[in-house]
N, C-alpha and C positions, 0 to 999 in steps of 0.2 A: 503493500499499499503505499510505503514512504516514497518509493521510486516514482509511483503513478503522480504523487503530489509533489515531485520536485521538477518540475518543466524548465527547459533552458530560459536563461533571463531574457532573452529576445524572442520568446513565445507570441507576445502579443504585440500586433500591429496597431499602434495608437491612432484613434479616429480625431476628426476634429472635435474641438471641445464645445459643448453644448451651454454656454452661461445662462440658463433659464432658473428662475426660483421656482422650486417645486410646488405644487398645489396641495392643500390641504384636503385629508379624507379620500386621498388617492392612492391605491396600492398596486404598483406595477408586479405582474406576475410574469417571470421571464426566465430564462435558461440559457447556458451555453450552447448546449447540444439539442438539437430536434429529437423527438420521439420519446422523450422522458415522461410524458404525461402532464405537460403543463398546461394545455386545454382543458383536460379532465378534470385538473385541480380546482383551475379556476372556476368551471361551471359547477362543481360539486361542492366547493367552499362558497360560492354565492348561494345556492341551494340551503346550506345549511346556516349561514347567516340570516336569510330570510325566514328560514323557520324559527329562528331567535327573535323574529320581530322587527329586522333592520330593514330599511328602504336600501336596495342593492340594484347596481346597474353594471354589467359587463361590457366593456367595449372590446370589440374584436380589433385589436390594433395590428394584427398581422395583416398589412395591407396587400400584400402580393400572394401570400398563400392562407387566406383564411379559411378556418373549417369548424369555428363554434356553431356554424348553422347545421353543419353534419352531427356533431355530437349531441346537439339537442333537437335533433328530427325536424328544423325549422326550414320554411320554404318562403323565405321573406321576398315581398313584392317591391320593397323599397329598402335600399342597403345605404350604407355610409357613402358610397361612391355618388347617389343622388342628391345626398345632402351637400357633398362637396361642390358638385356642379349647378346646384342651385335648383334642380328638378323637383325637391321634395324638402320639407321642412324637418328640423330635427325632431319634433313631435310625431311626425307620421313614419319615421324611421324606426322608433323604438318600440320594440315588441316584447309581449310579456312572454316568458319562458316558462316550461313545464313546472319548474321548482319554486314558483312564486317570485321570481326577481325579472328585472328588466334586462333587455340585451339591445346593443345596438351593433347591428351586423355589418361586415366588410364583405364586398364581392371580390371571389376569389379571381386571381389572374389581374390583377389592376396593376399593369406594367407601369403605367404613369405614375404610380404612387409608391414605385419600389426605390424612388431616389428621393432625396430629402431637399426639395427645391422650395424658396421662398413662399410658393402657393400652398405647399403641403404643410409648412410650417404654420402658415396662417389660418388654413382651415382647420387643423388639429386644435390650435388654440382658441379657437371660435367654437368650436364644438364642445371642448371641456369646459371654457366659461359659462356656457350655457347648461350643462349637466350638472356640475358640482352643488349648485344650491338646493337642488331637489332631492338629493339622496343622502344616506347616513354615509355610504362608502361607494366608491366606483373603483372596479377592478380592471386593470389594464391588461388584457390577455395579449402579450407582445409577441413578435417574432422571436426566434433563437438567434442567438451570436451577438455579434457586437457591430452590425452595419449602423450607418448614420440615421436610418428611420427607426430602429429598435432603440438605440440610445437615446434618440429625440424623445419616443414615446416614455421612456423610462424617466427622463429627466422631468416630465410632467407630475411624477409622482412624489408624494412626501415621503413614501416607503416603498421598499423593494423586498419581494419575495424571490429568492432564487431555488427553482426545482431542479433537483438533480437525482440520479440513480447511484447505486453502488459501483456501477461499470468504470472501469479506468477512463474511458475515453469522456464519459460524463462528468468525472470528477475534473479532469484536466481541463475541460472547456469551462466548467464552472468556475474554477480558479482563474481563468483568462478573462471571464465575464467580470468578475469581483475586482481583479486588479484594473481594468479600465474604468468601471463605476468609481473605484477610490481615487483613481488618478486624474480622471477629466470631471467628475461631477463631484469630488470631495466628500463621497459618502463616508460616514463613520459608523453606521449600523446598517446592516443587512441581515434579513432574517432566511433562515434555511428551512426547506422542507426535502428530506431524502425519501424518495418514493421507491417502492418495491424492495423493501427491505426484507431480509430472511430472518432475522432474529432480532429479539429486543434489544435496544441499545445499540445497533449498528451504526443507526444515522447519527446518533450524539457522538459516537467515537470518531465518524467521518467528519463531523462539522470540527471537531476538535483538532483534527489533524489538519484540516484546512485553514483554520485558525493559524496553526504553528508554522504552516508554510508562509502565509501571507505576513506573520510578524517577522520571519526571516528575510524575505525575498521584496516586500513591497515597502518603499519608502513612503512615510508619510509626513505632514508637517509635524513640527513639534507640538505635542499636548493635543494631537488629533489621530489617534490610533483607530485602527479599524476594528469592529468588533462584529463578530458573527453570532447571532442570536439562533440557537436551534429551536424553531417552532415546534418541531416534532416529524413523525415518521409516518408513512402509509405503508404498512406490510403488504407483501406480495399475497395477491388473494383472486383465486380463480373467479370470484364475483365480479371483480373488474372488467376483465376480458368479455363476460357475458353482457355486461351492461352495455359496454362500448359497441359490440357487435349489435346489439338490438337497438342501439342508438337512445339509449335512455339513462337518464340519471341515476347513478349509484344510490344516492340519497334517498330516491323515491322507490326504485325498483327494490332494492335489498338493505334496507337502511340499518339491517340488525349485524351486518357482516363486519368483519374485523376492519376492512378498509373503510368502511363507511363511518364506523364508529371513531375512528382515527381522524377522519375530516371534521367529525363533529367538535373533537377536542381541539383542534386547530381553530376552528370558528370561535370557540369559547376563549382562546389565549387572545385572538385578534380583536374581539369583543372588549377584553379587559386592558389590552394594550394600546390600542390604536382608536376604535370607534370611540369608546368613552371618552378618552383623552381628547379627541378632537371635537367632539360635539360639546365637552364641556367648556 
């Protein structure tokens, strides 16, 4: 494991700085590597938060390869693309999801939004300013990696949740992503969720090892150390695959399974540490 979490010093290609002030009540759910369950976590975490009585919206910020609609089995007539182009209003594009929360879906294959142009920046900022006052928390389901569009979406959030799995490639890419967020956005606190864990305690051990590597290799400003917060694990559970294949929310179809109960615990922690703090 230590070899996996000791990438070469030049592993990260530093993208342009995004000097924006993060917005309150916004949580970016991101990952270094694709395929780690980031959208699954976003959708089911939103359902768990909605069940606790919160007004929740998930925005599909993966503008090029959006798939939140697939996970939720939704067929939207209006998407974020229509709002960007002025064909529809923001209110028309917001859809009620099966889990009792709202979603703003992006159209897949939006090549014109795969690069961070001034127009994309302005559109994003306009959308976010219109959303935040109406929800207790907005979850940004970003793309994976460290492209300029992904980093811009993350920069809009007051909090960041990095999803990873115990696989070596996922951990190496998670390290790379965190390094960029610390260097370019001056993040001091990043929350971690380790998905598909095999044993109790694996995720906390992985987060601790990542913290040690960051302390060793990532230079921060004096008095501004980076702190990884282990939000929790989601155990490997066959119920997850069943729900995904059926295009159902795990929190609705199998709420008593081990993965669903773990997500409920994540929601409770977010409620205590982020939502109540920001509302107060």
